[in-house]
KELUM-183982 format. One record per residue: residue number from 1; x, y, z of N, C-alpha, C in turn. Coordinates in steps of 0.05 Angstrom, whole numbers, plus 5000, padded with zeros to 4 digits. Layout:
! residues N
    n  n_xx  n_yy  n_zz  ca_xx  ca_yy  ca_zz  c_xx  c_yy  c_zz
  NUM     X     Y     Z      X      Y      Z     X     Y     Z
...
END
This chain:
! residues 360
    n  n_xx  n_yy  n_zz  ca_xx  ca_yy  ca_zz  c_xx  c_yy  c_zz
    1  4368  4501  5100   4380   4527   5110  4384  4526  5140
    2  4407  4531  5151   4411   4531   5180  4394  4552  5193
    3  4383  4545  5216   4367   4564   5231  4384  4585  5245
    4  4371  4606  5255   4385   4628   5268  4401  4618  5292
    5  4389  4600  5308   4403   4591   5332  4428  4576  5324
    6  4426  4559  5303   4449   4544   5294  4471  4562  5284
    7  4463  4582  5268   4483   4601   5256  4496  4617  5278
    8  4480  4626  5297   4492   4642   5319  4511  4625  5335
    9  4504  4599  5340   4522   4582   5355  4549  4578  5340
   10  4547  4575  5314   4571   4572   5298  4588  4597  5299
   11  4574  4620  5297   4590   4645   5297  4604  4648  5324
   12  4591  4642  5346   4603   4645   5372  4625  4624  5376
   13  4621  4600  5365   4641   4579   5366  4666  4589  5351
   14  4662  4602  5328   4684   4613   5313  4700  4633  5329
   15  4685  4650  5344   4698   4670   5361  4716  4656  5381
   16  4707  4634  5393   4724   4619   5411  4748  4608  5398
   17  4745  4599  5373   4768   4589   5358  4788  4611  5353
   18  4779  4635  5348   4798   4657   5344  4815  4661  5368
   19  4803  4661  5392   4818   4665   5416  4840  4645  5420
   20  4835  4620  5410   4855   4599   5413  4875  4599  5389
   21  4864  4603  5365   4880   4598   5341  4896  4621  5332
   22  4887  4646  5339   4903   4668   5329  4926  4675  5347
   23  4940  4653  5356   4966   4655   5366  4983  4653  5341
   24  4983  4674  5325   4989   4671   5297  5016  4659  5293
   25  5018  4643  5273   5037   4622   5270  5065  4629  5278
   26  5074  4653  5274   5102   4657   5278  5109  4673  5303
   27  5089  4677  5320   5095   4690   5345  5099  4672  5369
   28  5092  4647  5366   5093   4628   5388  5101  4601  5379
   29  5109  4584  5398   5115   4556   5391  5091  4542  5380
   30  5095  4524  5361   5073   4510   5350  5064  4488  5368
   31  5038  4487  5374   5028   4467   5393  5021  4441  5379
   32  5017  4441  5353   5011   4417   5339  5023  4418  5311
   33  5033  4396  5301   5045   4396   5275  5025  4391  5253
   34  5030  4401  5229   5011   4399   5207  5008  4371  5196
   35  4987  4365  5182   4985   4339   5169  5006  4337  5147
   36  5011  4312  5138   5032   4308   5119  5027  4323  5093
   37  5002  4327  5086   4996   4342   5061  5007  4370  5062
   38  5007  4383  5086   5017   4410   5088  5047  4411  5084
   39  5061  4388  5090   5090   4388   5087  5099  4393  5058
   40  5083  4383  5039   5090   4387   5011  5073  4408  4998
   41  5050  4415  5009   5031   4431   4995  5029  4460  5003
   42  5048  4470  5020   5047   4498   5028  5063  4515  5009
   43  5051  4534  4994   5067   4550   4975  5089  4564  4989
   44  5113  4564  4976   5135   4578   4988  5136  4607  4981
   45  5149  4623  4997   5153   4651   4992  5179  4660  5004
   46  5190  4681  4994   5215   4692   5005  5212  4722  5008
   47  5225  4733  5029   5224   4762   5033  5250  4771  5046
   48  5261  4793  5036   5285   4805   5048  5277  4826  5069
   49  5289  4825  5092   5283   4844   5114  5310  4853  5126
   50  5307  4872  5145   5331   4882   5160  5352  4892  5140
   51  5344  4912  5124   5362   4923   5104  5374  4902  5086
   52  5358  4882  5079   5366   4861   5060  5389  4844  5070
   53  5392  4843  5097   5412   4825   5108  5401  4798  5117
   54  5374  4796  5118   5361   4772   5126  5341  4764  5105
   55  5343  4739  5096   5324   4728   5077  5305  4708  5092
   56  5279  4715  5091   5260   4697   5104  5248  4678  5083
   57  5248  4653  5089   5238   4632   5071  5215  4617  5085
   58  5191  4618  5074   5168   4606   5086  5156  4585  5067
   59  5144  4564  5077   5129   4545   5061  5145  4520  5055
   60  5134  4504  5038   5145   4477   5032  5170  4480  5014
   61  5188  4461  5018   5212   4459   5001  5203  4443  4976
   62  5196  4458  4955   5189   4445   4930  5213  4447  4911
   63  5214  4431  4890   5236   4433   4871  5240  4461  4859
   64  5218  4477  4858   5220   4504   4847  5234  4523  4866
   65  5233  4517  4892   5245   4535   4912  5275  4538  4908
   66  5289  4516  4904   5318   4516   4904  5330  4536  4884
   67  5322  4535  4858   5334   4554   4839  5327  4583  4845
   68  5302  4587  4855   5295   4615   4862  5312  4625  4886
   69  5316  4607  4905   5333   4614   4928  5362  4620  4919
   70  5373  4604  4902   5400   4608   4892  5402  4635  4877
   71  5382  4642  4862   5382   4667   4847  5382  4691  4866
   72  5365  4689  4887   5363   4712   4906  5390  4716  4921
   73  5401  4694  4932   5425   4698   4948  5449  4706  4930
   74  5449  4699  4905   5470   4708   4887  5469  4738  4882
   75  5445  4749  4884   5442   4778   4879  5445  4795  4904
   76  5443  4783  4927   5442   4799   4952  5469  4796  4967
   77  5487  4814  4961   5514   4811   4972  5515  4819  5002
   78  5495  4833  5012   5495   4840   5041  5481  4819  5058
   79  5471  4798  5046   5456   4778   5060  5474  4764  5081
   80  5464  4760  5105   5479   4747   5126  5465  4723  5139
   81  5438  4724  5139   5422   4704   5154  5399  4695  5137
   82  5393  4669  5138   5369   4657   5125  5351  4648  5147
   83  5327  4659  5149   5307   4650   5168  5289  4630  5154
   84  5287  4606  5166   5272   4584   5155  5247  4578  5172
   85  5224  4579  5159   5198   4572   5172  5183  4554  5154
   86  5185  4527  5158   5175   4508   5139  5167  4482  5152
   87  5145  4470  5141   5137   4443   5151  5153  4421  5138
   88  5170  4427  5118   5186   4407   5105  5182  4407  5075
   89  5183  4384  5063   5180   4382   5034  5200  4363  5021
   90  5209  4371  4998   5227   4355   4981  5255  4354  4992
   91  5266  4330  4997   5292   4327   5009  5314  4339  4990
   92  5311  4333  4964   5331   4342   4945  5332  4373  4944
   93  5309  4386  4945   5308   4415   4945  5322  4426  4970
   94  5316  4413  4993   5328   4423   5018  5359  4419  5018
   95  5368  4397  5007   5397   4392   5005  5410  4414  4987
   96  5397  4421  4966   5407   4441   4948  5408  4469  4961
   97  5387  4475  4976   5387   4500   4991  5409  4500  5012
   98  5413  4478  5026   5434   4476   5046  5461  4481  5034
   99  5466  4470  5010   5492   4473   4997  5496  4503  4990
  100  5475  4516  4981   5478   4545   4974  5483  4562  4999
  101  5470  4555  5021   5475   4569   5046  5504  4565  5055
  102  5513  4540  5054   5540   4533   5063  5561  4547  5046
  103  5556  4548  5020   5575   4560   5002  5579  4590  5008
  104  5557  4603  5015   5559   4632   5021  5567  4637  5050
  105  5568  4616  5067   5576   4620   5095  5555  4635  5110
  106  5529  4631  5104   5507   4645   5117  5499  4631  5143
  107  5488  4646  5161   5476   4635   5185  5447  4627  5180
  108  5436  4609  5195   5408   4601   5193  5394  4605  5220
  109  5368  4611  5218   5353   4617   5242  5324  4607  5239
  110  5313  4596  5261   5285   4587   5262  5271  4603  5283
  111  5251  4617  5276   5236   4633   5295  5212  4619  5306
  112  5203  4598  5292   5178   4585   5300  5179  4555  5295
  113  5183  4547  5270   5182   4518   5264  5199  4512  5239
  114  5215  4491  5242   5229   4480   5219  5228  4450  5222
  115  5215  4436  5204   5211   4407   5208  5218  4392  5182
  116  5224  4366  5187   5228   4347   5165  5251  4357  5147
  117  5246  4360  5121   5267   4368   5102  5279  4395  5109
  118  5263  4412  5121   5273   4439   5128  5298  4437  5146
  119  5300  4416  5162   5323   4414   5180  5349  4411  5164
  120  5348  4399  5141   5372   4396   5124  5382  4424  5116
  121  5364  4441  5108   5372   4468   5100  5383  4483  5124
  122  5370  4480  5147   5379   4493   5172  5408  4485  5178
  123  5414  4460  5175   5441   4451   5182  5463  4461  5163
  124  5454  4473  5141   5473   4486   5123  5485  4511  5134
  125  5474  4522  5155   5483   4547   5166  5510  4545  5180
  126  5527  4565  5175   5553   4566   5189  5548  4570  5219
  127  5529  4587  5225   5519   4590   5252  5489  4583  5251
  128  5480  4570  5272   5452   4560   5271  5438  4568  5297
  129  5416  4583  5294   5402   4594   5318  5373  4585  5317
  130  5362  4581  5341   5333   4574   5344  5322  4592  5366
  131  5299  4604  5361   5286   4621   5381  5278  4604  5405
  132  5276  4616  5429   5271   4600   5453  5246  4582  5453
  133  5225  4591  5439   5201   4574   5439  5196  4562  5412
  134  5216  4561  5395   5212   4549   5368  5216  4519  5369
  135  5207  4505  5348   5209   4476   5347  5224  4468  5322
  136  5243  4450  5325   5257   4437   5303  5251  4408  5304
  137  5238  4397  5283   5227   4370   5284  5238  4352  5263
  138  5243  4327  5270   5256   4308   5252  5239  4282  5250
  139  5240  4270  5226   5229   4243   5222  5240  4232  5196
  140  5232  4207  5190   5241   4194   5166  5232  4209  5141
  141  5245  4204  5119   5236   4214   5094  5211  4199  5085
  142  5194  4212  5070   5170   4198   5060  5161  4212  5034
  143  5144  4198  5020   5133   4209   4995  5110  4228  5002
  144  5100  4242  4982   5078   4260   4986  5053  4245  4995
  145  5051  4220  4989   5028   4204   4997  5032  4192  5025
  146  5055  4196  5037   5059   4188   5065  5075  4163  5068
  147  5080  4148  5047   5096   4123   5050  5125  4128  5054
  148  5139  4109  5067   5167   4112   5072  5182  4113  5045
  149  5205  4128  5045   5221   4131   5021  5250  4123  5028
  150  5258  4100  5019   5285   4091   5024  5306  4108  5010
  151  5302  4117  4985   5321   4136   4973  5322  4162  4989
  152  5299  4171  4999   5299   4195   5015  5314  4191  5041
  153  5311  4168  5054   5325   4162   5079  5355  4161  5074
  154  5364  4149  5052   5392   4149   5045  5403  4177  5042
  155  5387  4194  5029   5395   4222   5025  5396  4236  5052
  156  5377  4230  5070   5377   4242   5096  5403  4235  5111
  157  5409  4209  5111   5433   4199   5126  5458  4213  5115
  158  5460  4214  5089   5484   4226   5076  5486  4255  5083
  159  5463  4269  5083   5464   4298   5089  5471  4303  5118
  160  5460  4287  5136   5466   4291   5165  5495  4283  5171
  161  5504  4262  5158   5532   4254   5162  5552  4275  5151
  162  5544  4288  5130   5562   4308   5117  5567  4332  5135
  163  5549  4338  5153   5553   4360   5172  5561  4351  5199
  164  5567  4325  5202   5579   4315   5227  5559  4309  5249
  165  5533  4303  5241   5514   4296   5262  5521  4269  5274
  166  5518  4266  5300   5524   4240   5314  5507  4217  5303
  167  5519  4193  5303   5504   4170   5293  5479  4164  5309
  168  5480  4168  5335   5455   4163   5350  5433  4183  5343
  169  5441  4207  5336   5422   4227   5327  5409  4217  5301
  170  5426  4209  5282   5416   4200   5256  5398  4175  5259
  171  5406  4157  5277   5389   4133   5282  5362  4141  5293
  172  5361  4161  5311   5336   4169   5322  5318  4181  5301
  173  5329  4197  5283   5314   4209   5261  5302  4187  5243
  174  5318  4168  5235   5310   4148   5217  5291  4127  5229
  175  5290  4127  5256   5272   4109   5270  5245  4123  5276
  176  5242  4148  5270   5217   4163   5275  5200  4161  5250
  177  5176  4148  5252   5159   4145   5229  5150  4171  5217
  178  5143  4171  5191   5135   4196   5178  5110  4208  5191
  179  5094  4191  5204   5069   4201   5216  5074  4214  5244
  180  5098  4213  5253   5106   4225   5279  5128  4245  5274
  181  5135  4259  5295   5157   4278   5293  5172  4280  5319
  182  5198  4279  5318   5215   4281   5342  5224  4310  5344
  183  5217  4322  5367   5224   4350   5372  5243  4352  5396
  184  5269  4352  5392   5288   4354   5414  5285  4380  5430
  185  5293  4380  5455   5293   4404   5471  5315  4422  5462
  186  5314  4447  5471   5336   4466   5464  5363  4455  5474
  187  5363  4443  5497   5388   4433   5508  5398  4410  5491
  188  5380  4393  5482   5388   4370   5464  5398  4380  5437
  189  5385  4401  5426   5395   4412   5401  5423  4422  5404
  190  5429  4435  5426   5456   4445   5430  5476  4423  5434
  191  5468  4403  5450   5487   4381   5456  5493  4365  5431
  192  5475  4363  5412   5479   4348   5387  5491  4366  5366
  193  5497  4391  5372   5509   4410   5353  5490  4417  5330
  194  5464  4413  5334   5445   4422   5314  5445  4453  5315
  195  5445  4464  5339   5448   4493   5341  5477  4499  5351
  196  5486  4524  5346   5513   4531   5353  5514  4552  5376
  197  5493  4567  5379   5492   4588   5400  5464  4599  5402
  198  5459  4616  5422   5434   4630   5424  5431  4651  5402
  199  5407  4657  5393   5404   4677   5372  5413  4704  5381
  200  5426  4720  5364   5432   4748   5371  5407  4764  5376
  201  5410  4784  5392   5386   4801   5398  5375  4814  5373
  202  5392  4821  5354   5382   4833   5329  5364  4815  5313
  203  5370  4789  5315   5353   4769   5300  5328  4764  5316
  204  5330  4761  5342   5306   4757   5358  5287  4781  5356
  205  5297  4805  5352   5281   4829   5350  5261  4827  5327
  206  5267  4811  5307   5248   4808   5285  5221  4799  5294
  207  5220  4784  5316   5195   4774   5326  5176  4795  5334
  208  5186  4819  5340   5168   4841   5348  5149  4850  5326
  209  5156  4843  5301   5138   4851   5279  5118  4830  5272
  210  5118  4808  5287   5100   4786   5281  5073  4791  5294
  211  5053  4776  5285   5026   4780   5295  5023  4771  5323
  212  5012  4787  5341   5009   4779   5369  4986  4760  5373
  213  4984  4751  5398   4963   4732   5406  4936  4747  5407
  214  4915  4734  5397   4889   4746   5397  4874  4742  5423
  215  4885  4729  5443   4872   4727   5468  4866  4754  5480
  216  4885  4773  5476   4881   4800   5484  4865  4816  5463
  217  4868  4809  5438   4855   4824   5416  4824  4821  5419
  218  4816  4797  5427   4787   4793   5428  4774  4813  5448
  219  4787  4818  5470   4777   4837   5489  4777  4865  5477
  220  4798  4871  5462   4800   4898   5449  4777  4901  5429
  221  4771  4880  5414   4751   4881   5393  4723  4887  5405
  222  4719  4879  5429   4692   4884   5442  4686  4914  5444
  223  4707  4930  5450   4702   4959   5455  4719  4977  5438
  224  4732  4966  5417   4749   4983   5400  4732  5003  5385
  225  4744  5026  5379   4730   5045   5361  4724  5032  5334
  226  4702  5041  5322   4693   5028   5298  4715  5027  5276
  227  4730  5048  5273   4750   5049   5252  4771  5027  5256
  228  4780  5024  5281   4800   5003   5286  4789  4975  5283
  229  4764  4971  5291   4750   4946   5288  4748  4938  5258
  230  4740  4957  5242   4737   4952   5213  4763  4946  5200
  231  4784  4960  5208   4810   4955   5196  4819  4926  5202
  232  4816  4918  5227   4824   4891   5234  4807  4870  5219
  233  4781  4875  5218   4763   4856   5204  4770  4853  5175
  234  4778  4875  5162   4785   4874   5134  4810  4857  5130
  235  4830  4861  5147   4855   4846   5145  4850  4816  5150
  236  4833  4811  5170   4828   4783   5176  4812  4769  5154
  237  4794  4783  5141   4778   4772   5120  4796  4763  5097
  238  4816  4780  5090   4835   4772   5069  4850  4747  5077
  239  4858  4746  5103   4873   4722   5112  4857  4697  5110
  240  4831  4698  5117   4813   4675   5115  4811  4666  5086
  241  4808  4685  5068   4806   4678   5040  4832  4665  5030
  242  4855  4675  5038   4880   4664   5029  4885  4636  5041
  243  4877  4633  5066   4880   4607   5078  4863  4586  5064
  244  4838  4594  5057   4821   4576   5041  4833  4569  5014
  245  4845  4589  5002   4857   4585   4975  4881  4565  4977
  246  4896  4568  4998   4920   4551   5001  4913  4523  5009
  247  4894  4520  5028   4888   4494   5039  4861  4494  5053
  248  4839  4487  5039   4812   4488   5051  4810  4472  5077
  249  4824  4449  5078   4822   4433   5102  4835  4447  5126
  250  4858  4460  5121   4871   4475   5142  4854  4499  5151
  251  4840  4511  5132   4822   4533   5139  4799  4523  5157
  252  4788  4500  5150   4767   4488   5167  4778  4482  5195
  253  4801  4470  5196   4813   4463   5222  4818  4488  5239
  254  4828  4508  5226   4833   4534   5240  4807  4545  5253
  255  4786  4545  5236   4760   4556   5246  4746  4539  5266
  256  4755  4514  5269   4743   4496   5289  4762  4490  5312
  257  4779  4510  5319   4795   4507   5343  4823  4498  5338
  258  4834  4502  5314   4862   4495   5309  4880  4511  5327
  259  4906  4503  5329   4925   4515   5347  4940  4538  5335
  260  4935  4545  5310   4948   4568   5298  4969  4562  5277
  261  4980  4537  5277   5000   4531   5257  4988  4530  5229
  262  4961  4528  5226   4949   4529   5200  4956  4555  5186
  263  4960  4577  5201   4964   4603   5190  4993  4607  5180
  264  5010  4587  5184   5037   4589   5173  5037  4589  5143
  265  5015  4582  5130   5013   4582   5101  5008  4610  5090
  266  5001  4629  5107   4994   4656   5098  5019  4671  5088
  267  5016  4687  5067   5038   4704   5059  5045  4723  5081
  268  5071  4731  5082   5080   4750   5103  5064  4776  5102
  269  5057  4785  5078   5042   4810   5076  5015  4809  5090
  270  5002  4785  5089   4976   4783   5103  4980  4783  5134
  271  5001  4769  5143   5007   4769   5172  5015  4797  5181
  272  5030  4811  5164   5038   4839   5171  5014  4857  5173
  273  4994  4853  5155   4970   4870   5155  4954  4865  5181
  274  4953  4839  5190   4939   4834   5215  4954  4845  5238
  275  4981  4843  5237   4997   4853   5259  4993  4884  5261
  276  4993  4897  5239   4990   4926   5239  4962  4934  5249
  277  4941  4918  5241   4914   4924   5251  4912  4919  5280
  278  4926  4898  5290   4926   4891   5318  4939  4914  5334
  279  4961  4924  5324   4975   4946   5338  4957  4970  5339
  280  4943  4975  5317   4925   4998   5315  4902  4995  5335
  281  4892  4971  5338   4871   4966   5358  4880  4974  5386
  282  4904  4965  5393   4915   4971   5420  4919  5001  5424
  283  4929  5014  5403   4933   5043   5406  4907  5058  5408
  284  4888  5051  5391   4862   5064   5390  4847  5061  5417
  285  4851  5037  5429   4837   5032   5454  4846  5049  5477
  286  4870  5061  5474   4881   5078   5495  4866  5104  5497
  287  4854  5112  5474   4842   5139   5473  4812  5139  5470
  288  4800  5116  5462   4771   5115   5458  4761  5086  5461
  289  4739  5083  5475   4726   5057   5477  4696  5061  5474
  290  4683  5041  5462   4654   5042   5459  4642  5020  5477
  291  4617  5023  5485   4605   5003   5502  4603  4976  5487
  292  4608  4954  5500   4605   4928   5487  4575  4922  5483
  293  4570  4904  5464   4543   4896   5459  4532  4879  5482
  294  4507  4883  5489   4494   4866   5509  4483  4842  5494
  295  4473  4821  5509   4463   4797   5495  4442  4802  5475
  296  4423  4820  5481   4401   4826   5462  4413  4839  5437
  297  4432  4857  5440   4444   4870   5417  4460  4851  5400
  298  4473  4832  5413   4488   4811   5398  4469  4795  5381
  299  4446  4787  5393   4427   4770   5379  4415  4785  5355
  300  4409  4811  5359   4398   4827   5337  4418  4831  5315
  301  4443  4836  5323   4464   4840   5303  4468  4815  5286
  302  4467  4791  5299   4470   4766   5285  4447  4761  5266
  303  4423  4766  5276   4398   4763   5260  4399  4782  5236
  304  4407  4806  5240   4408   4826   5218  4429  4818  5197
  305  4451  4807  5206   4472   4798   5188  4463  4776  5170
  306  4450  4756  5181   4440   4734   5165  4417  4742  5146
  307  4401  4760  5156   4379   4770   5139  4390  4785  5115
  308  4410  4801  5120   4423   4817   5098  4435  4798  5077
  309  4447  4777  5087   4459   4757   5068  4438  4744  5052
  310  4416  4736  5064   4394   4723   5049  4382  4742  5029
  311  4379  4767  5037   4368   4788   5019  4386  4793  4995
  312  4412  4788  4998   4431   4792   4976  4436  4767  4961
  313  4419  4747  4965   4422   4722   4950  4445  4704  4960
  314  4454  4708  4984   4476   4692   4995  4466  4670  5014
  315  4441  4664  5013   4430   4643   5031  4443  4616  5026
  316  4449  4610  5001   4460   4584   4995  4487  4580  5007
  317  4504  4601  5007   4531   4598   5018  4530  4591  5047
  318  4509  4599  5061   4507   4592   5090  4503  4563  5095
  319  4496  4548  5074   4494   4519   5077  4521  4507  5085
  320  4543  4521  5079   4570   4512   5086  4574  4511  5116
  321  4556  4523  5132   4558   4523   5161  4545  4499  5174
  322  4530  4484  5158   4517   4460   5170  4538  4441  5180
  323  4533  4427  5203   4552   4408   5214  4560  4386  5195
  324  4542  4378  5177   4548   4357   5158  4558  4367  5131
  325  4563  4393  5128   4572   4404   5103  4601  4396  5098
  326  4609  4396  5073   4636   4390   5065  4655  4411  5078
  327  4677  4402  5088   4696   4420   5101  4704  4443  5083
  328  4707  4438  5057   4716   4459   5039  4695  4481  5036
  329  4671  4476  5045   4650   4497   5042  4648  4516  5066
  330  4663  4509  5087   4659   4524   5112  4671  4552  5110
  331  4697  4554  5102   4710   4580   5102  4698  4599  5081
  332  4689  4590  5058   4675   4609   5041  4650  4621  5054
  333  4636  4605  5070   4613   4615   5085  4623  4635  5106
  334  4644  4629  5120   4655   4646   5140  4664  4673  5127
  335  4678  4671  5105   4687   4695   5091  4663  4712  5082
  336  4642  4699  5072   4618   4713   5064  4605  4728  5088
  337  4605  4716  5111   4595   4729   5135  4611  4754  5142
  338  4637  4751  5141   4655   4774   5146  4651  4796  5126
  339  4649  4789  5101   4645   4809   5080  4618  4822  5083
  340  4597  4807  5090   4571   4819   5093  4571  4838  5116
  341  4584  4831  5138   4586   4850   5160  4601  4875  5152
  342  4623  4872  5137   4638   4895   5129  4622  4913  5110
  343  4604  4901  5095   4588   4916   5075  4565  4931  5088
  344  4560  4926  5114   4539   4940   5127  4545  4970  5131
  345  4525  4985  5138   4529   5014   5142  4527  5021  5171
  346  4544  5040  5179   4542   5052   5205  4542  5032  5228
  347  4522  5034  5245   4521   5017   5269  4516  4988  5261
  348  4503  4982  5239   4499   4955   5230  4526  4941  5225
  349  4544  4956  5212   4570   4944   5206  4586  4938  5231
  350  4588  4958  5249   4604   4953   5273  4592  4932  5291
  351  4565  4932  5293   4552   4913   5310  4555  4884  5299
  352  4553  4881  5273   4556   4855   5260  4585  4845  5264
  353  4604  4862  5260   4632   4853   5263  4638  4847  5292
  354  4627  4863  5311   4633   4858   5339  4620  4831  5348
  355  4596  4826  5338   4583   4801   5346  4598  4777  5334
  356  4608  4780  5310   4622   4758   5297  4650  4753  5307
  357  4665  4775  5311   4693   4772   5318  4699  4771  5348
  358  4681  4783  5364   4687   4785   5392  4664  4775  5410
  359  4643  4765  5398   4621   4756   5414  4608  4778  5430
  360  4611  4802  5420   4599   4826   5433  4619  4848  5435
END
């Protein structure tokens, strides 16, 4: 069983990771690209926004995505733009999505990241826009196990040639190993005709609904009214659980100082819930603040939290916090800590959440 000092160090380390990693995936440029497993293993989702004129597509391009995509755009006659946020996936699925986009004459937009096979779908847009801090990344085709795929590379070449990409561009893509990624600058994207213009203001405005950076949220959490603190903690607990469900390794990476791209696997509803809770934190802080915890109060809150977990028979789950524990065991332990804090009563609940989420 980890000792109190070890558990408290882990909890505070996690708080530091929050400040770095909750630059939630779609509000900022991605600082690091996901492992190859994420390229194929991120569940896809679609959502209509802006009075059903924009279709947002998130996650991996799997064979199942293409027919679902075709069904949606056939039904949505007001659709004008497809927003793509994806680490990549199946080349054939991306080619099929690109053909459907091209047939409808839709525009494409990247607000944060579009990599590997996703770029094929992006190039299907009649107009193609990329947010100022977004990344569009290219590399060779490869299998789910990471090995080079000559059939995939032939499909890549054919797809890029079909939309008039320059031969030097295609050569650069096919020379980039699957374990690396080439991310051209905005100027290079325009010069190579990957993009056609700057995004319209109406499309860029979608970014205002995305989750903001937690560098400021951490300070708010220290003194936020209890109700706002609890609302944020509840939304974040759901997000941790979903991240663990989608990819335990990504959850572990996130909790140990990841750059935030791990959260691109979260459903939009979860990100929206965090965004709404974050906004509520900021608004509540304008009208009421509580004193932050001092070091002794933080230590007591942490001790009480672990004691409550042991009393409820959750001592075993805390083994997932040991440095040598399996990575897949860490986020269940983290989630249990958050749930235990949320289950507390009155001052115990707010103190436990404040110690865990804000270090005081």
